[in-house]
GURO-375237 format. One record per residue (C-alpha): residue number from 1; x, y, z; residue in three letters. Coordinates in nm, 2 decimals, padded with zeros to 4 digits. Layout:
<recs>
- NUM | X | Y | Z | ala $
...
</recs>
This chain:
<recs>
- 1 | -00.80 | 18.95 | -02.67 | met $
- 2 | -01.17 | 18.90 | -02.74 | lys $
- 3 | -01.42 | 19.01 | -02.47 | asn $
- 4 | -01.56 | 18.66 | -02.46 | glu $
- 5 | -01.22 | 18.53 | -02.36 | asp $
- 6 | -01.17 | 18.80 | -02.11 | lys $
- 7 | -01.49 | 18.73 | -01.93 | asn $
- 8 | -01.45 | 18.35 | -01.94 | lys $
- 9 | -01.48 | 18.18 | -01.60 | ser $
- 10 | -01.28 | 17.89 | -01.48 | phe $
- 11 | -01.32 | 17.61 | -01.22 | val $
- 12 | -01.03 | 17.39 | -01.10 | pro $
- 13 | -01.05 | 17.02 | -01.07 | ala $
- 14 | -00.97 | 17.03 | -00.70 | ile $
- 15 | -01.06 | 17.31 | -00.46 | arg $
- 16 | -01.12 | 17.37 | -00.09 | phe $
- 17 | -01.46 | 17.27 | 00.06 | lys $
- 18 | -01.71 | 17.56 | 00.08 | gly $
- 19 | -01.60 | 17.75 | -00.23 | phe $
- 20 | -01.84 | 17.72 | -00.53 | thr $
- 21 | -01.81 | 18.05 | -00.72 | glu $
- 22 | -01.67 | 18.05 | -01.07 | asp $
- 23 | -01.32 | 18.18 | -01.11 | trp $
- 24 | -01.24 | 18.48 | -01.32 | glu $
- 25 | -00.97 | 18.59 | -01.56 | gln $
- 26 | -00.80 | 18.93 | -01.51 | arg $
- 27 | -00.52 | 19.09 | -01.70 | glu $
- 28 | -00.20 | 19.14 | -01.51 | leu $
- 29 | -00.21 | 19.52 | -01.53 | asp $
- 30 | -00.56 | 19.51 | -01.36 | lys $
- 31 | -00.40 | 19.35 | -01.05 | ile $
- 32 | -00.05 | 19.50 | -01.06 | ser $
- 33 | 00.16 | 19.81 | -01.14 | lys $
- 34 | 00.51 | 19.82 | -01.28 | lys $
- 35 | 00.78 | 19.94 | -01.04 | val $
- 36 | 00.97 | 20.24 | -01.19 | thr $
- 37 | 01.14 | 20.37 | -00.88 | lys $
- 38 | 01.51 | 20.39 | -00.94 | lys $
- 39 | 01.79 | 20.34 | -00.69 | asn $
- 40 | 01.89 | 20.70 | -00.69 | lys $
- 41 | 02.15 | 20.80 | -00.43 | asn $
- 42 | 02.21 | 20.43 | -00.37 | leu $
- 43 | 01.91 | 20.38 | -00.14 | ile $
- 44 | 01.98 | 20.01 | -00.17 | cys $
- 45 | 02.34 | 19.88 | -00.17 | asn $
- 46 | 02.24 | 19.51 | -00.20 | glu $
- 47 | 02.18 | 19.37 | -00.55 | val $
- 48 | 01.92 | 19.10 | -00.60 | phe $
- 49 | 01.90 | 18.84 | -00.88 | thr $
- 50 | 01.60 | 18.62 | -00.98 | asn $
- 51 | 01.69 | 18.25 | -01.01 | ser $
- 52 | 01.46 | 17.99 | -01.15 | ala $
- 53 | 01.58 | 17.74 | -00.89 | glu $
- 54 | 01.62 | 17.97 | -00.58 | phe $
- 55 | 01.38 | 18.26 | -00.65 | gly $
- 56 | 01.49 | 18.61 | -00.56 | ile $
- 57 | 01.82 | 18.59 | -00.38 | ile $
- 58 | 02.11 | 18.82 | -00.30 | ser $
- 59 | 02.35 | 18.84 | -00.59 | gln $
- 60 | 02.64 | 18.78 | -00.34 | asn $
- 61 | 02.48 | 18.45 | -00.22 | asp $
- 62 | 02.39 | 18.33 | -00.57 | tyr $
- 63 | 02.73 | 18.40 | -00.74 | phe $
- 64 | 02.95 | 18.40 | -00.42 | asp $
- 65 | 03.06 | 18.75 | -00.53 | lys $
- 66 | 02.92 | 19.08 | -00.64 | ala $
- 67 | 02.86 | 19.09 | -01.02 | ile $
- 68 | 02.71 | 19.44 | -01.04 | ala $
- 69 | 02.94 | 19.74 | -00.97 | asn $
- 70 | 02.80 | 19.92 | -00.66 | ser $
- 71 | 02.89 | 20.25 | -00.82 | glu $
- 72 | 02.67 | 20.18 | -01.13 | asn $
- 73 | 02.34 | 20.06 | -00.97 | ile $
- 74 | 02.17 | 20.39 | -00.94 | asp $
- 75 | 01.98 | 20.30 | -01.25 | asn $
- 76 | 01.85 | 19.97 | -01.10 | tyr $
- 77 | 01.50 | 19.93 | -00.98 | tyr $
- 78 | 01.42 | 19.91 | -00.61 | ile $
- 79 | 01.25 | 19.58 | -00.53 | val $
- 80 | 01.06 | 19.58 | -00.20 | glu $
- 81 | 00.93 | 19.29 | 00.00 | asn $
- 82 | 00.65 | 19.10 | -00.18 | asn $
- 83 | 00.72 | 19.27 | -00.51 | asp $
- 84 | 00.73 | 19.03 | -00.81 | phe $
- 85 | 01.01 | 19.01 | -01.06 | val $
- 86 | 01.01 | 18.87 | -01.41 | tyr $
- 87 | 01.35 | 18.76 | -01.54 | asn $
- 88 | 01.36 | 18.71 | -01.92 | pro $
- 89 | 01.65 | 18.46 | -01.90 | arg $
- 90 | 01.53 | 18.12 | -02.01 | ile $
- 91 | 01.64 | 17.78 | -01.88 | ser $
- 92 | 01.52 | 17.42 | -01.86 | thr $
- 93 | 01.34 | 17.51 | -01.53 | leu $
- 94 | 01.19 | 17.83 | -01.67 | ala $
- 95 | 01.14 | 17.80 | -02.05 | pro $
- 96 | 01.00 | 18.16 | -02.07 | phe $
- 97 | 01.19 | 18.30 | -01.77 | gly $
- 98 | 01.09 | 18.28 | -01.40 | pro $
- 99 | 00.85 | 18.51 | -01.23 | ile $
- 100 | 00.93 | 18.51 | -00.86 | arg $
- 101 | 00.82 | 18.70 | -00.54 | arg $
- 102 | 01.06 | 18.88 | -00.31 | asn $
- 103 | 01.03 | 18.69 | 00.02 | lys $
- 104 | 01.36 | 18.82 | 00.17 | leu $
- 105 | 01.18 | 19.07 | 00.40 | asn $
- 106 | 01.41 | 19.34 | 00.28 | lys $
- 107 | 01.46 | 19.57 | -00.02 | ser $
- 108 | 01.73 | 19.54 | -00.28 | gly $
- 109 | 01.83 | 19.67 | -00.63 | ala $
- 110 | 01.74 | 19.48 | -00.94 | met $
- 111 | 01.88 | 19.52 | -01.29 | ser $
- 112 | 01.66 | 19.72 | -01.53 | pro $
- 113 | 01.66 | 19.41 | -01.76 | leu $
- 114 | 01.40 | 19.27 | -01.53 | tyr $
- 115 | 01.03 | 19.36 | -01.51 | tyr $
- 116 | 00.94 | 19.45 | -01.15 | val $
- 117 | 00.57 | 19.49 | -01.04 | phe $
- 118 | 00.36 | 19.53 | -00.72 | lys $
- 119 | 00.02 | 19.36 | -00.69 | thr $
- 120 | -00.31 | 19.47 | -00.55 | phe $
- 121 | -00.66 | 19.31 | -00.52 | glu $
- 122 | -00.50 | 18.96 | -00.53 | val $
- 123 | -00.33 | 18.75 | -00.26 | asp $
- 124 | 00.05 | 18.76 | -00.32 | ala $
- 125 | 00.08 | 18.40 | -00.20 | gly $
- 126 | -00.17 | 18.28 | -00.45 | tyr $
- 127 | -00.01 | 18.46 | -00.74 | leu $
- 128 | 00.33 | 18.33 | -00.64 | glu $
- 129 | 00.22 | 17.97 | -00.70 | tyr $
- 130 | 00.02 | 18.06 | -01.00 | tyr $
- 131 | 00.35 | 18.16 | -01.17 | phe $
- 132 | 00.49 | 17.82 | -01.07 | lys $
- 133 | 00.24 | 17.65 | -01.30 | thr $
- 134 | 00.27 | 17.65 | -01.68 | asn $
- 135 | -00.07 | 17.81 | -01.73 | leu $
- 136 | 00.09 | 18.14 | -01.85 | trp $
- 137 | 00.33 | 17.97 | -02.09 | tyr $
- 138 | 00.09 | 17.97 | -02.38 | ser $
- 139 | 00.04 | 18.35 | -02.36 | phe $
- 140 | 00.42 | 18.40 | -02.36 | met $
- 141 | 00.47 | 18.16 | -02.65 | phe $
- 142 | 00.21 | 18.34 | -02.86 | leu $
- 143 | 00.31 | 18.69 | -02.77 | asn $
- 144 | 00.69 | 18.69 | -02.74 | gly $
- 145 | 01.00 | 18.53 | -02.89 | asn $
- 146 | 01.36 | 18.43 | -02.79 | thr $
- 147 | 01.49 | 18.76 | -02.93 | gly $
- 148 | 01.85 | 18.82 | -03.05 | ala $
- 149 | 01.99 | 18.61 | -02.76 | arg $
- 150 | 01.91 | 18.25 | -02.75 | ala $
- 151 | 01.91 | 18.25 | -02.37 | asp $
- 152 | 01.67 | 18.54 | -02.33 | arg $
- 153 | 01.30 | 18.57 | -02.40 | phe $
- 154 | 01.18 | 18.89 | -02.56 | ala $
- 155 | 00.84 | 19.04 | -02.48 | ile $
- 156 | 00.74 | 19.40 | -02.47 | arg $
- 157 | 00.62 | 19.54 | -02.14 | asp $
- 158 | 00.29 | 19.66 | -02.29 | glu $
- 159 | 00.22 | 19.31 | -02.40 | val $
- 160 | 00.35 | 19.13 | -02.09 | phe $
- 161 | 00.12 | 19.32 | -01.86 | lys $
- 162 | -00.18 | 19.21 | -02.06 | lys $
- 163 | -00.12 | 18.85 | -01.95 | met $
- 164 | -00.45 | 18.68 | -01.84 | pro $
- 165 | -00.45 | 18.55 | -01.48 | ile $
- 166 | -00.71 | 18.30 | -01.37 | ser $
- 167 | -00.80 | 18.34 | -01.01 | met $
- 168 | -01.08 | 18.28 | -00.75 | pro $
- 169 | -01.31 | 18.58 | -00.70 | gln $
- 170 | -01.31 | 18.50 | -00.33 | asn $
- 171 | -00.99 | 18.64 | -00.17 | ile $
- 172 | -01.02 | 18.37 | 00.11 | thr $
- 173 | -00.99 | 18.10 | -00.15 | glu $
- 174 | -00.68 | 18.26 | -00.29 | gln $
- 175 | -00.53 | 18.28 | 00.06 | val $
- 176 | -00.61 | 17.91 | 00.12 | asn $
- 177 | -00.44 | 17.80 | -00.20 | ile $
- 178 | -00.13 | 18.01 | -00.14 | gly $
- 179 | -00.11 | 17.89 | 00.22 | gly $
- 180 | -00.15 | 17.52 | 00.12 | phe $
- 181 | 00.14 | 17.54 | -00.12 | phe $
- 182 | 00.35 | 17.74 | 00.12 | ser $
- 183 | 00.30 | 17.47 | 00.39 | thr $
- 184 | 00.40 | 17.20 | 00.14 | leu $
- 185 | 00.72 | 17.40 | 00.06 | asp $
- 186 | 00.80 | 17.44 | 00.43 | asn $
- 187 | 00.76 | 17.06 | 00.48 | ile $
- 188 | 00.99 | 16.99 | 00.19 | val $
- 189 | 01.25 | 17.24 | 00.32 | thr $
- 190 | 01.24 | 17.08 | 00.66 | leu $
- 191 | 01.30 | 16.73 | 00.52 | his $
- 192 | 01.58 | 16.87 | 00.30 | gln $
- 193 | 01.75 | 17.02 | 00.60 | arg $
- 194 | 01.73 | 16.69 | 00.79 | lys $
- 195 | 01.86 | 16.51 | 00.48 | leu $
- 196 | 02.16 | 16.75 | 00.46 | glu $
- 197 | 02.23 | 16.70 | 00.84 | ile $
- 198 | 02.23 | 16.32 | 00.78 | leu $
- 199 | 02.47 | 16.35 | 00.49 | arg $
- 200 | 02.71 | 16.56 | 00.70 | lys $
- 201 | 02.68 | 16.31 | 00.98 | leu $
- 202 | 02.77 | 16.03 | 00.75 | lys $
- 203 | 03.06 | 16.22 | 00.61 | lys $
- 204 | 03.18 | 16.29 | 00.96 | tyr $
- 205 | 03.15 | 15.93 | 01.07 | tyr $
- 206 | 03.33 | 15.80 | 00.76 | leu $
- 207 | 03.62 | 16.03 | 00.85 | gln $
- 208 | 03.64 | 15.93 | 01.22 | thr $
- 209 | 03.53 | 15.56 | 01.25 | met $
- 210 | 03.81 | 15.42 | 01.03 | phe $
- 211 | 04.18 | 15.39 | 01.10 | ala $
- 212 | 04.36 | 15.60 | 00.84 | thr $
- 213 | 04.71 | 15.69 | 00.75 | gly $
- 214 | 04.96 | 15.54 | 00.99 | gly $
- 215 | 04.70 | 15.50 | 01.26 | asp $
- 216 | 04.61 | 15.15 | 01.38 | thr $
- 217 | 04.29 | 15.26 | 01.56 | met $
- 218 | 04.01 | 15.50 | 01.46 | pro $
- 219 | 03.93 | 15.83 | 01.65 | cys $
- 220 | 03.57 | 15.72 | 01.72 | leu $
- 221 | 03.48 | 15.36 | 01.82 | arg $
- 222 | 03.18 | 15.17 | 01.95 | phe $
- 223 | 03.22 | 15.08 | 02.32 | ser $
- 224 | 03.33 | 14.73 | 02.41 | gly $
- 225 | 03.60 | 14.70 | 02.14 | tyr $
- 226 | 03.97 | 14.74 | 02.18 | ser $
- 227 | 04.29 | 14.64 | 02.01 | gly $
- 228 | 04.46 | 14.76 | 01.70 | glu $
- 229 | 04.32 | 14.73 | 01.35 | trp $
- 230 | 04.51 | 14.53 | 01.09 | val $
- 231 | 04.59 | 14.65 | 00.74 | gly $
- 232 | 04.51 | 14.40 | 00.46 | lys $
- 233 | 04.52 | 14.41 | 00.08 | lys $
- 234 | 04.17 | 14.38 | -00.06 | leu $
- 235 | 04.30 | 14.08 | -00.25 | asn $
- 236 | 04.33 | 13.89 | 00.08 | asn $
- 237 | 03.98 | 13.98 | 00.18 | cys $
- 238 | 03.78 | 13.87 | -00.12 | val $
- 239 | 03.72 | 13.55 | -00.30 | lys $
- 240 | 03.71 | 13.72 | -00.64 | his $
- 241 | 03.63 | 14.04 | -00.83 | ile $
- 242 | 03.43 | 13.99 | -01.16 | his $
- 243 | 03.26 | 14.21 | -01.42 | thr $
- 244 | 02.98 | 14.13 | -01.65 | gly $
- 245 | 02.99 | 14.14 | -02.03 | leu $
- 246 | 02.84 | 14.38 | -02.29 | asn $
- 247 | 02.61 | 14.16 | -02.50 | pro $
- 248 | 02.59 | 14.22 | -02.87 | arg $
- 249 | 02.34 | 14.48 | -02.98 | asp $
- 250 | 02.10 | 14.22 | -03.13 | asn $
- 251 | 02.06 | 14.08 | -02.77 | phe $
- 252 | 01.96 | 14.42 | -02.63 | lys $
- 253 | 01.59 | 14.47 | -02.60 | leu $
- 254 | 01.54 | 14.80 | -02.42 | asn $
- 255 | 01.16 | 14.76 | -02.40 | asn $
- 256 | 01.09 | 14.40 | -02.46 | gly $
- 257 | 01.36 | 14.20 | -02.28 | gly $
- 258 | 01.26 | 13.99 | -01.98 | ser $
- 259 | 01.58 | 14.05 | -01.78 | phe $
- 260 | 01.73 | 14.36 | -01.62 | phe $
- 261 | 02.07 | 14.46 | -01.73 | tyr $
- 262 | 02.23 | 14.67 | -01.45 | val $
- 263 | 02.49 | 14.93 | -01.54 | thr $
- 264 | 02.66 | 15.21 | -01.33 | ile $
- 265 | 02.35 | 15.43 | -01.39 | lys $
- 266 | 02.15 | 15.19 | -01.18 | asn $
- 267 | 02.37 | 15.21 | -00.87 | ile $
- 268 | 02.30 | 15.54 | -00.69 | ile $
- 269 | 02.42 | 15.63 | -00.34 | his $
- 270 | 02.42 | 15.28 | -00.21 | gly $
- 271 | 02.10 | 15.17 | -00.37 | arg $
- 272 | 02.01 | 14.96 | -00.67 | leu $
- 273 | 01.74 | 15.12 | -00.89 | ser $
- 274 | 01.57 | 14.94 | -01.18 | phe $
- 275 | 01.41 | 15.26 | -01.30 | glu $
- 276 | 01.52 | 15.32 | -01.66 | asn $
- 277 | 01.71 | 15.00 | -01.65 | cys $
- 278 | 01.80 | 14.83 | -01.98 | asp $
- 279 | 01.66 | 14.49 | -02.06 | arg $
- 280 | 01.81 | 14.20 | -02.24 | ile $
- 281 | 01.68 | 13.86 | -02.36 | asp $
- 282 | 01.75 | 13.52 | -02.22 | gly $
- 283 | 02.04 | 13.44 | -02.45 | lys $
- 284 | 02.22 | 13.75 | -02.35 | ala $
- 285 | 02.16 | 13.69 | -01.98 | leu $
- 286 | 02.32 | 13.34 | -02.01 | gln $
- 287 | 02.63 | 13.50 | -02.17 | leu $
- 288 | 02.68 | 13.77 | -01.90 | val $
- 289 | 02.60 | 13.52 | -01.62 | gln $
- 290 | 02.89 | 13.30 | -01.73 | lys $
- 291 | 03.12 | 13.60 | -01.66 | arg $
- 292 | 02.98 | 13.74 | -01.33 | ser $
- 293 | 02.77 | 13.47 | -01.15 | asp $
- 294 | 02.62 | 13.70 | -00.88 | leu $
- 295 | 02.49 | 13.59 | -00.54 | gln $
- 296 | 02.36 | 13.74 | -00.21 | val $
- 297 | 02.61 | 13.95 | -00.02 | asn $
- 298 | 02.82 | 14.03 | -00.33 | asp $
- 299 | 02.92 | 14.39 | -00.34 | val $
- 300 | 02.86 | 14.58 | -00.66 | leu $
- 301 | 03.11 | 14.86 | -00.73 | phe $
- 302 | 03.09 | 15.11 | -01.01 | ser $
- 303 | 03.43 | 15.13 | -01.19 | ser $
- 304 | 03.35 | 15.41 | -01.44 | ile $
- 305 | 03.23 | 15.76 | -01.39 | gly $
- 306 | 03.09 | 15.78 | -01.03 | arg $
- 307 | 03.37 | 15.55 | -00.91 | ile $
- 308 | 03.29 | 15.40 | -00.57 | gly $
- 309 | 02.92 | 15.38 | -00.57 | asp $
- 310 | 02.84 | 15.05 | -00.40 | cys $
- 311 | 02.55 | 14.82 | -00.33 | tyr $
- 312 | 02.52 | 14.49 | -00.14 | val $
- 313 | 02.30 | 14.23 | -00.31 | ile $
- 314 | 02.03 | 14.14 | -00.06 | thr $
- 315 | 01.81 | 13.91 | -00.27 | glu $
- 316 | 01.90 | 13.64 | -00.52 | pro $
- 317 | 01.95 | 13.81 | -00.86 | pro $
- 318 | 01.74 | 13.57 | -01.06 | lys $
- 319 | 01.63 | 13.80 | -01.34 | asn $
- 320 | 01.92 | 14.05 | -01.38 | trp $
- 321 | 02.29 | 14.08 | -01.42 | asn $
- 322 | 02.56 | 14.34 | -01.46 | ile $
- 323 | 02.77 | 14.48 | -01.75 | asn $
- 324 | 03.14 | 14.55 | -01.77 | glu $
- 325 | 03.12 | 14.89 | -01.60 | ser $
- 326 | 03.03 | 14.72 | -01.27 | val $
- 327 | 03.26 | 14.50 | -01.05 | phe $
- 328 | 03.10 | 14.23 | -00.84 | ser $
- 329 | 03.32 | 14.18 | -00.53 | ile $
- 330 | 03.26 | 13.86 | -00.32 | arg $
- 331 | 03.39 | 13.90 | 00.04 | pro $
- 332 | 03.56 | 13.61 | 00.20 | leu $
- 333 | 03.35 | 13.47 | 00.49 | asp $
- 334 | 03.51 | 13.52 | 00.83 | asn $
- 335 | 03.74 | 13.78 | 00.69 | val $
- 336 | 03.54 | 14.09 | 00.60 | ile $
- 337 | 03.17 | 14.18 | 00.64 | ala $
- 338 | 02.99 | 14.30 | 00.32 | pro $
- 339 | 02.85 | 14.62 | 00.47 | tyr $
- 340 | 03.18 | 14.70 | 00.64 | tyr $
- 341 | 03.35 | 14.66 | 00.30 | leu $
- 342 | 03.09 | 14.90 | 00.14 | val $
- 343 | 03.16 | 15.16 | 00.42 | ala $
- 344 | 03.54 | 15.14 | 00.40 | val $
- 345 | 03.53 | 15.17 | 00.02 | leu $
- 346 | 03.35 | 15.51 | 00.07 | lys $
- 347 | 03.61 | 15.66 | 00.30 | thr $
- 348 | 03.80 | 15.96 | 00.18 | lys $
- 349 | 04.13 | 15.77 | 00.19 | lys $
- 350 | 04.01 | 15.50 | -00.05 | ile $
- 351 | 03.82 | 15.74 | -00.28 | ile $
- 352 | 04.13 | 15.96 | -00.31 | asp $
- 353 | 04.35 | 15.66 | -00.38 | thr $
- 354 | 04.12 | 15.53 | -00.65 | leu $
- 355 | 04.06 | 15.88 | -00.80 | thr $
- 356 | 04.43 | 15.95 | -00.83 | asn $
- 357 | 04.49 | 15.62 | -01.01 | ser $
- 358 | 04.20 | 15.64 | -01.26 | thr $
- 359 | 04.27 | 15.61 | -01.63 | thr $
- 360 | 04.09 | 15.76 | -01.93 | gly $
- 361 | 04.03 | 16.12 | -02.04 | ser $
- 362 | 03.66 | 16.14 | -02.10 | thr $
- 363 | 03.53 | 15.86 | -01.87 | phe $
- 364 | 03.75 | 15.79 | -01.57 | lys $
- 365 | 03.78 | 15.42 | -01.48 | ser $
- 366 | 03.98 | 15.19 | -01.26 | ile $
- 367 | 04.11 | 14.84 | -01.33 | lys $
- 368 | 04.05 | 14.52 | -01.13 | lys $
- 369 | 04.42 | 14.51 | -01.03 | ala $
- 370 | 04.39 | 14.85 | -00.87 | gln $
- 371 | 04.10 | 14.74 | -00.65 | leu $
- 372 | 04.28 | 14.42 | -00.55 | leu $
- 373 | 04.59 | 14.62 | -00.45 | asp $
- 374 | 04.40 | 14.85 | -00.21 | leu $
- 375 | 04.50 | 14.83 | 00.15 | glu $
- 376 | 04.22 | 14.86 | 00.40 | ile $
- 377 | 04.22 | 14.86 | 00.78 | ser $
- 378 | 04.01 | 14.59 | 00.94 | thr $
- 379 | 03.90 | 14.53 | 01.30 | pro $
- 380 | 03.75 | 14.20 | 01.43 | thr $
- 381 | 03.45 | 14.06 | 01.25 | leu $
- 382 | 03.20 | 14.16 | 01.53 | pro $
- 383 | 03.32 | 14.52 | 01.52 | glu $
- 384 | 03.31 | 14.52 | 01.14 | gln $
- 385 | 02.95 | 14.40 | 01.15 | ala $
- 386 | 02.85 | 14.67 | 01.40 | gln $
- 387 | 03.01 | 14.94 | 01.19 | ile $
- 388 | 02.85 | 14.80 | 00.87 | gly $
- 389 | 02.51 | 14.79 | 01.04 | asp $
- 390 | 02.55 | 15.15 | 01.15 | phe $
- 391 | 02.62 | 15.28 | 00.81 | phe $
- 392 | 02.35 | 15.06 | 00.66 | gln $
- 393 | 02.10 | 15.22 | 00.90 | his $
- 394 | 02.23 | 15.57 | 00.80 | leu $
- 395 | 02.18 | 15.49 | 00.43 | asp $
- 396 | 01.83 | 15.36 | 00.50 | thr $
- 397 | 01.74 | 15.69 | 00.67 | leu $
- 398 | 01.89 | 15.89 | 00.39 | leu $
- 399 | 01.70 | 15.69 | 00.13 | glu $
- 400 | 01.38 | 15.74 | 00.34 | arg $
- 401 | 01.41 | 16.11 | 00.35 | tyr $
- 402 | 01.50 | 16.12 | -00.02 | glu $
- 403 | 01.19 | 15.92 | -00.10 | arg $
- 404 | 00.97 | 16.15 | 00.11 | val $
- 405 | 01.11 | 16.46 | -00.05 | ile $
- 406 | 01.05 | 16.31 | -00.40 | asn $
- 407 | 00.70 | 16.22 | -00.30 | leu $
- 408 | 00.62 | 16.57 | -00.17 | leu $
- 409 | 00.76 | 16.73 | -00.48 | gln $
- 410 | 00.54 | 16.50 | -00.70 | lys $
- 411 | 00.24 | 16.59 | -00.48 | met $
- 412 | 00.31 | 16.96 | -00.53 | lys $
- 413 | 00.33 | 16.92 | -00.91 | gln $
- 414 | 00.01 | 16.72 | -00.90 | phe $
- 415 | -00.18 | 16.99 | -00.70 | tyr $
- 416 | -00.03 | 17.27 | -00.91 | leu $
- 417 | -00.19 | 17.10 | -01.21 | gln $
- 418 | -00.53 | 17.03 | -01.04 | lys $
- 419 | -00.58 | 17.34 | -00.82 | met $
- 420 | -00.55 | 17.59 | -01.10 | phe $
- 421 | -00.79 | 17.59 | -01.40 | pro $
</recs>
């Protein structure tokens, strides 16, 4: 590396107020030292692995079992808290392999295939997030290769440790940057935990708020309601079940069509997404409309692949329609409430019934006749409406948390691009 490159200074696009010094670039071996301490006499019995998705994690937790033989890990390196580990295994998330920091607050043994190093004269939190950017990718690309194995990146230790690291000269600025991203991660984790709790709650309520098997009443019920539920064939609860048509290829205009063409990929966990939706022209829309004729309160139901994903149409579908992989179910007024129908179609009993009766080897699908023949338990319309509203509210909360998590993750990627030069 030329001296002029080694001494080059850098300034990020976004930085904390009060810091004006130029950043510097230092080689990895100037701020770190390779760990060579071996696990002699089995000082550490727990084996760690370095995952691109989960970071440094116990091998038992990652694989649900021990991969390494505890009798043959005396040649492994000892990884202490805050040590960094480079895993040469490449993936979509880590095209040159992940570099992660041990934040488990304990030591473990790590395979000698990994490069383990301790740091000094740099904030570990800052360096942790530096390695989550792609700023070091160009160095790896120019100085290594995929090696003999397509899933493993090859770079010599003597070359790896010459990697240039851009960093603030002021340690306080480093600490602030690391702390900022750590706080973002903590907020994301908090929302993910809340989301998981909501998902478990929904699963629990789907199991307890509907009459199943030979029961005529559910285990859990809103106050004020009594009496047995009635089993009915779906055929007696709906006006009709239709599908759309697949227009001829010359009608499909993925980029220039004026009308959305909804398929199963656009119905996701009770929501309708027009992101990456195919588009068709007016002639094609007229053809598919003759087949499906959608209106408000129709229930869309995916019949292929993710069988059972549902969505209730809330606005007049003036500029879109469905293809033949989606059923449109029109509930009968005064017989079944749309959101109750969506909820009952997601219960384990119904999903199991549909799954066991699917056809096809590559893409599982169900027929219209199978849907019509389903038997569902129904309470009175007011109770149906309250149950449907309850699950609609749960789905709204789930969607809200998913959107917040997605926004936070996009914010993190934006700041990773802007807060490092």
